[in-house]
C-alpha positions, 0 to 999 in steps of 0.5 A: 580241523574241518567244520562239522557244520559245513554244508558246502556241496550238499543239496537241501530241500526245504518244504514249507519255505514261504517267507514268514515261517520257520521254513524260510529261516531254515532255508537261509540257515542252510544256504549260509552254510554252503548248501544248494537250497531248493525251497518249496511251497504251495503255488498259492504262496509263490509271492512269499516264496519269492521273498525267501529266494531273495533273502538267500540270493542276498546272502550269496546262497545258491537257491531254486524255487519249486512248488510242492503240495505235501498232500499230493503224492505226485507233487512230492515225488516231483519235488524230491526228484528235481533235487537229483542227489538229496543230502538234506530234507527239512519238512517245515510244512504245516497248518494249525486249527484253533478250535475246541473238539466239539466245534471241529468237523471231521473234514477239518480234523482230517485236513490237518492230519493230511498236511501235517502227518500224511505230508510228512510221511509222503516226504519222508518216504520219497526222500528216504528212498532217494537217500537210501539208494545213495547211502546217506542223508539227513531228514529233519521234521518240524514238530512242536513242544506239543508232540507229547503234551498239550497247551492252553489253546484248543488245537486237538487236530494240531496236537494229534498230528504233531504227536504222530510226526514224532513217532513217524520220525522214530519209525523212519529212523529205524528203517533207514538207519542201516543205509546211513540215513538219519531222521530226527524231529525238531520240536519247537516251543513258541517262536514269535513272530511267525505266520503261525503265531502272528494271531497271538498278537491279539491275545497278549495275555496268552503270549505272556503266559507262553513266555512265563511258562519257559525256563528262560522266560522268553519266546523263541526268536526266529532270527537266532534260536533255530539255527543251532538246533537245525544245523546239528540235525542237518549237518555232519555235526550230528552224525550219531544222532538219529531217531530223536525228538530234539526240543528247542523250547526254552525249557518248556518241556522240563516241567 
């Protein structure tokens, strides 16, 4: 029986893949399963992206680095176009703003939405067109447990953007499904440490609260807890799964 998680011969584009984030781990996971991996991030993250490339090369994976600004339509089109045939898109690009509503400016709010939500739309639109033409493909958007709830940290722009990503995923799945394109959303709990969660090191009581809030009484481990859920959505193993928000959150969303 063939391995349903095997990605040999597939091309995957992972956007937001600079080292230190979950996108870098996603790229490594796909590369280890045989995919040719294109890793992309902002030009300002070039050094960190090189570290991701090094990790894939060390794992024996085929990898190429690209620049991509998800807020720039032409940049997104260039990255997707560079892939040629595109079998998997993982959108892990994102920003967070920890500020109370009253202290958040319109410009700050709109920037978070521009990166997290409009960026997901631009990537999905470009990749969806390519995958629809080739009659198949898989898109995985990274969201968060906060796609349908809020937490103890004031992050209204972030919460709003990720709720949008969840429904954007469903919308694209409904449009692309007849062409054999699956679109899903991976809603993650608190994975620690990553670039995004690293500032919580200065708030150990908050980290402890996050851990205690889960049914498993621990935070997500970037080295072990992402691979399985991601591979289900990015590989033939999940061939009948689309339009879903899959929670990998240690049970956070169960109560």
